[in-house]
C-alpha positions in Angstrom: 10.7 51.0 -27.2 13.4 49.0 -25.9 11.7 49.5 -22.3 8.8 48.1 -24.1 10.2 45.5 -25.8 11.6 44.6 -22.6 8.2 44.4 -20.9 6.7 42.0 -23.9 9.5 39.6 -22.8 8.8 39.6 -20.1 5.7 39.1 -19.6 6.1 36.5 -22.4 8.7 34.9 -20.0 6.4 35.1 -17.1 3.0 33.4 -18.8 5.2 30.0 -20.0 6.8 30.0 -16.3 3.0 29.9 -14.4 2.1 27.9 -17.9 5.2 25.9 -17.0 4.7 26.0 -12.9 0.1 24.9 -12.8 1.8 22.0 -15.3 3.7 20.6 -12.6 1.4 21.1 -10.1 -1.2 18.9 -11.8 1.3 16.3 -12.5 2.0 16.1 -9.3 -1.1 15.7 -8.5 -2.5 12.8 -10.8 1.0 11.4 -10.3 0.5 11.5 -6.5 -3.5 9.7 -7.8 -1.9 6.9 -9.7 0.1 5.9 -6.6 -2.7 6.2 -3.4 -4.7 3.1 -6.8 -1.5 1.6 -6.5 -1.4 1.5 -3.0 -5.4 0.6 -2.6 -4.5 -2.6 -5.4 -2.3 -3.9 -3.6 -5.2 -3.9 -0.8 -7.2 -4.9 -2.4 -5.8 -8.2 -3.6 -4.2 -8.9 0.7 -8.0 -8.4 1.3 -8.7 -10.8 -2.0 -6.1 -13.6 -0.3 -7.8 -13.1 3.6 -11.1 -14.0 1.7 -9.3 -17.5 0.9 -6.9 -18.0 3.6 -9.4 -16.8 6.5 -12.5 -19.0 5.8 -10.1 -22.3 6.2 -8.3 -21.1 9.2 -12.3 -20.7 11.0 -13.5 -23.8 9.4 -15.8 -22.7 7.4 -13.5 -24.1 4.2 -12.1 -27.3 3.5 -8.3 -27.4 3.8 -6.2 -28.6 1.0 -2.7 -27.9 0.7 -1.9 -27.2 -3.0 -5.1 -23.9 -1.8 -3.3 -22.4 1.2 0.6 -22.5 0.0 -0.5 -20.4 -3.5 -2.1 -18.0 -1.4 0.6 -17.8 0.1 3.0 -18.1 -2.7 0.2 -14.5 -3.6 0.3 -13.1 -0.5 3.7 -13.2 -0.3 4.3 -11.6 -3.8 2.1 -9.3 -2.9 3.7 -8.0 0.2 5.7 -4.9 0.5 8.1 -5.1 2.7 10.0 -2.3 4.2 9.9 -0.8 0.8 6.2 -0.2 1.4 6.7 3.8 2.5 6.7 3.9 -1.3 3.2 3.6 -1.8 2.9 6.4 1.3 4.6 9.0 -0.6 4.8 12.6 1.4 1.6 14.4 -0.2 -0.9 11.6 -0.8 -2.6 11.9 2.6 -5.2 13.3 1.1 -7.4 12.5 -1.6 -8.5 9.3 -4.3 -10.9 8.1 -1.0 -7.6 7.6 0.7 -8.5 5.6 3.8 -4.5 6.0 5.3 -5.0 8.2 8.9 -1.8 10.3 9.5 -0.7 7.9 11.2 1.4 5.6 8.0 3.4 9.5 8.1 3.7 10.5 11.3 5.0 7.6 13.0 6.5 5.5 9.4 8.7 3.4 11.7 6.0 2.0 13.5 4.4 1.5 10.2 7.1 0.0 8.5 7.6 -2.5 11.2 4.7 -3.6 10.5 4.6 -4.6 7.2 8.7 -5.6 7.7 6.7 -8.0 10.4 4.1 -8.9 8.0 6.4 -10.5 5.1 8.9 -11.8 7.6 5.6 -13.8 8.9 4.5 -14.5 5.4 7.4 -16.0 3.8 7.4 -18.1 7.2 4.4 -19.5 6.2 5.3 -20.4 2.3 8.4 -21.7 3.5 6.8 -24.3 6.1 3.9 -25.1 3.2 1.9 -26.4 5.7 0.4 -29.5 5.6 -2.2 -29.9 7.7 -5.3 -27.4 8.7 -3.0 -27.3 11.9 0.1 -26.5 10.5 -1.8 -23.5 8.9 -3.5 -22.3 11.8 -0.1 -21.9 13.6 1.9 -20.0 10.6 -1.2 -17.6 9.9 -2.0 -16.6 13.0 1.1 -14.5 13.0 0.2 -13.1 9.2 -3.6 -12.6 9.8 -2.2 -9.7 13.3 0.1 -7.9 11.3 -3.2 -6.8 9.4 -5.0 -6.0 12.5 -2.3 -4.1 14.1 -2.0 -2.4 11.2 -6.2 -1.5 10.3 -5.8 0.0 14.5 -3.5 2.1 13.2 -3.2 2.7 10.5 -6.1 2.8 8.3 -9.4 4.8 9.3 -12.8 3.1 9.4 -15.8 2.7 6.8 
C-alpha cells in the first residue's frame, strides 16, 4: 500500500514537472516572438525616418531645417548603441519572420560596432543641426553608410 501511494505521488510530481516545463517552453517561445516584433518595430521606424531624410539628401524633396532636425532627433531616440544585442538575444535567430542573418550572433562585436557608430553619427548630426542641404548631406552620409553596412552583412535580402 505504501508503494502504491509513493507511485501515485511520483506520477503527480511528474505531471506537475511536465506541465511546468511545457509552460516554461511556451513562455520562452512567446518572449522570443515578442522581442523579434519589438526589434522589427524599431527597424521599421528607422526605415520610415530614412524615407523622410533620404529624398531630401538626394534633392528629391526640398530641404527644410526643422523637418530634418525633427527626423534626426527621432532617429536619435530610436538608436540603440551598444544595447542593440538586448534586442537580439540568443534563441531569436529564427521565427517571427526575422531577417537577421546568423552573422548577428556569430560576430556580435562587429554588429554592435556598426550600431554604436551609427548612434554616434546620429548624435553628431543632431548636434550639428544642419542649416542647409550641404551641411545635412555631410551629416547624413555617415548615417546612411552605417545603415548600408549593417544591411549588407546582418540582414537577409527580401
